[in-house]
C-alpha positions as CSV (number, residue, x, y, z in Angstrom):
1,S,-4.1,7.0,14.3
2,N,-2.0,6.1,17.1
3,T,1.4,7.0,15.9
4,A,3.1,9.7,14.1
5,G,4.0,6.6,10.9
6,T,0.3,6.0,10.9
7,F,-0.5,9.5,10.8
8,V,1.9,10.0,7.6
9,C,1.3,7.1,6.0
10,N,-3.3,7.7,6.2
11,H,-2.2,11.4,5.1
12,I,-0.2,10.7,1.8
13,F,-2.9,7.8,1.2
14,Y,-5.7,9.8,2.0
15,S,-4.1,12.9,0.1
16,L,-3.7,11.1,-3.1
17,M,-7.2,9.5,-3.2
18,D,-8.6,13.8,-3.4
19,I,-5.9,13.7,-5.9
20,A,-6.8,11.1,-7.8
21,A,-10.9,12.0,-7.6
22,S,-10.7,15.9,-8.6
23,H,-7.8,15.2,-11.2
24,P,-9.1,15.6,-15.3
25,I,-8.0,11.7,-16.0
26,P,-9.2,9.2,-14.4
27,M,-6.9,7.6,-12.5
28,R,-6.7,5.0,-9.7
29,G,-4.0,5.2,-6.9
30,G,-3.5,3.0,-4.1
31,F,-1.2,3.0,-0.7
32,L,1.5,-0.1,0.0
33,H,3.4,-0.6,2.8
34,V,6.5,-2.7,2.9
35,P,8.2,-4.6,5.6
36,Y,11.3,-4.5,6.7
37,L,14.1,-6.9,5.4
38,P,15.4,-9.2,7.9
39,Q,18.7,-8.0,8.3
40,M,17.1,-4.7,9.5
41,V,15.8,-6.5,11.8
42,A,18.4,-8.7,13.1
43,R,20.3,-5.5,13.5
44,G,17.8,-3.7,16.0
45,T,14.7,-2.6,14.2
46,L,11.4,-3.1,15.2
47,G,9.2,-4.7,13.0
48,P,8.1,-7.4,10.5
49,S,10.2,-8.6,7.8
50,M,10.5,-10.1,4.9
51,A,13.1,-11.5,2.1
52,L,13.6,-8.8,-0.5
53,E,12.7,-11.2,-2.8
54,D,9.6,-12.1,-1.2
55,I,8.7,-8.4,-1.6
56,V,9.8,-8.1,-4.9
57,K,7.3,-10.8,-6.2
58,G,4.3,-9.0,-4.1
59,I,4.6,-6.1,-5.3
60,E,5.3,-7.1,-9.0
61,I,2.0,-9.1,-8.7
62,I,-0.1,-6.0,-7.1
63,V,1.1,-3.9,-10.1
64,A,-0.2,-6.9,-12.2
65,V,-3.6,-6.9,-10.8
66,S,-4.1,-3.6,-10.5
67,A,-3.2,-3.2,-14.4
68,A,-5.1,-6.0,-15.2
69,R,-8.4,-4.4,-14.0
70,N,-10.3,-2.0,-14.5
71,D,-12.5,-1.4,-11.7
72,D,-12.2,-2.0,-8.5
73,I,-13.5,-4.1,-5.8
74,H,-15.4,-1.6,-3.3
75,T,-15.7,-3.6,0.8
76,V,-16.2,-1.9,4.1
77,E,-13.8,-3.9,6.5
78,G,-12.7,-6.7,4.6
79,R,-16.3,-8.0,2.9
80,V,-17.7,-7.1,-0.8
81,S,-20.5,-4.2,-0.3
């Protein structure tokens, strides 16, 4: 990783995947970055932003699609393997 934030996010994700792989009950997991709110960026926080309504809508779609799927799509660098 290039930053402490990236390191922490990667650590959380890979730890979750390790727990999921060794859990006695099959489970899936994932990690989602949520952007800053526009008002946070307006106050000086650096980074991309998105309206709260769009963030909520996106999370709802992610949860609905994840719950509806039984199998994961295995990809390598965005391509189906």
